[in-house]
C-alpha positions as CSV (number, residue, x, y, z in Angstrom):
1,M,100.4,-2.7,-60.2
2,A,100.4,-2.1,-56.6
3,L,102.8,-4.6,-55.8
4,R,105.3,-2.8,-58.6
5,A,104.1,0.6,-56.8
6,H,105.6,-0.2,-53.6
7,Y,108.2,-3.0,-54.1
8,I,111.2,-2.8,-51.8
9,I,113.8,-5.1,-52.0
10,G,114.3,-5.5,-48.2
11,V,110.8,-6.1,-47.6
12,Y,110.7,-9.1,-50.4
13,M,114.0,-10.5,-48.6
14,A,112.3,-10.7,-45.5
15,F,109.3,-12.3,-46.8
16,H,111.2,-14.9,-48.7
17,D,113.3,-15.5,-45.6
18,S,110.2,-16.0,-43.6
19,L,108.7,-18.5,-46.3
20,M,112.5,-20.1,-46.2
21,A,112.2,-20.7,-42.9
22,E,109.2,-22.6,-43.0
23,K,111.0,-25.2,-44.8
24,F,114.0,-25.0,-43.7
25,Y,116.4,-25.0,-40.8
26,I,118.4,-21.5,-41.4
27,F,120.7,-20.8,-38.5
28,V,121.7,-17.4,-38.3
29,M,124.8,-15.4,-36.2
30,L,123.6,-12.1,-35.2
31,S,123.7,-9.3,-33.0
32,L,120.0,-9.9,-32.3
33,P,118.8,-11.8,-29.0
34,D,118.1,-15.3,-29.4
35,K,114.1,-14.9,-28.7
36,Q,113.8,-12.4,-31.5
37,V,115.9,-14.8,-33.9
38,K,113.7,-17.6,-33.1
39,E,110.4,-15.7,-33.4
40,A,111.3,-15.1,-36.9
41,G,111.7,-18.9,-37.4
42,M,115.4,-19.1,-37.5
43,V,117.9,-20.7,-35.0
44,P,120.5,-18.4,-33.5
45,I,124.2,-19.7,-33.3
46,K,127.2,-18.4,-31.7
47,S,130.0,-19.5,-34.2
48,V,130.8,-21.5,-37.5
49,E,131.8,-24.3,-35.4
50,E,128.5,-24.4,-33.3
51,I,126.6,-24.4,-37.0
52,I,128.5,-27.2,-38.3
53,N,127.8,-29.4,-34.8
54,K,124.1,-28.2,-35.3
55,A,124.0,-29.2,-38.9
56,K,125.4,-32.7,-38.0
57,E,123.0,-32.9,-35.3
58,F,120.0,-32.2,-37.5
59,L,121.3,-33.9,-40.5
60,G,123.5,-36.5,-39.4
61,A,127.3,-37.0,-39.8
62,H,127.8,-35.7,-43.7
63,P,125.3,-32.9,-43.8
64,F,124.4,-31.1,-47.3
65,T,124.1,-27.3,-46.2
66,Y,125.5,-23.8,-47.4
67,I,127.5,-22.0,-44.9
68,M,127.8,-18.1,-45.7
69,P,130.0,-16.6,-43.3
70,H,129.0,-13.2,-44.7
71,G,125.3,-13.6,-46.0
72,N,124.7,-9.9,-45.6
73,E,127.4,-9.4,-48.6
74,A,125.4,-11.8,-50.9
75,L,122.2,-9.7,-50.7
76,P,121.9,-6.7,-53.0
77,E,122.3,-3.3,-51.5
78,L,120.6,-0.1,-52.7
79,K,122.8,2.9,-53.5
80,E,121.6,5.9,-54.2
């Protein structure tokens, strides 16, 4: 009941992302300081080319990975 009464999609997404960061490498290109991104359990990057190189570094020459250039557009947005 408490979860339903106080559910906020942004909080859920942040919690979900933190769980995923414990299991997977999550590379993000954000305007946040690198230190803050690392504290969230993610790996900061500056370009798409960098993510491809890092994926190869972590996972080998032919990595299985997802690249979402505009990932923020894939998340739900609350409109009132």
